[in-house]
C-alpha positions, 0 to 999 in steps of 0.5 A: 974287207980285212986281209985275214977275211980274204985269206979265209974266203980264198981258202974255203973257195979252194977247198970247195973247188978242190972237193968238187973237182975230186968228185969227177976224178974217179969217173976216169979211173977204171978201178973206181968205176961204179957199174952193174954189168949184166947178169950172165949167170944164174945159180940154182940155189938149194932154197930161197933162204940161201939166196936171201942170205947170200944177197943180204951178206954177199951180193953187194960186193960179189955180184953185178947186182950191187946196191950202191949206197949214197956214200958210194957217190961221194969221193974219196969214200966212193973210191974205196967202195968201188975198189973193194967191189971191183976187187971182190968181183974179180975174186968171185962174181956170182953174177957171171961165174967169174973166179972160182966159186968154191963152197969150201972157201966161202964157208971158211971165210964165213966161219972165220968172220972174214966175210962180210968185211967188218968195214962193210958191216958198219954201214950194213948191219943186216949183213951181220948174220947171227950164228944161226943164220951163218949155219943156215947159209953154210948148209945152203952153200954146201947144198948149192955148190957142194960135192959132185958139182964143179966150180961155178957150175950150174944145174940149168 
């Protein structure tokens, strides 16, 4: 076997071993944890349609009911996905009532097109709501979390 061939094989071996090792690193860093803790908070949605739209566009990041796609298991992409979900849950978690669940802020984010994040929409085109769906969602958010209800309060 030629020296060049040995170097190429050694290089490929190092890359493969490195890739495999990187897959395990995220398991030891809490920021990269891919978990679905228990749901401890139930929202009394104004309609099944509002809940469906919220689940389509918001729940993967802002709840403990994340559907982790296949690429969320392959580092380093998995690190970005887990980091984004964990940060989103800290900001507002619809499964725990954690953070401030404010209708005005959710509506502003939707109207500005800031949520869902553009990077999320690439792999989840169903979350790219039409103008009509956005208006339905906004009306549903107002009805569910609107005036007369505290932040994150539930009618249960």
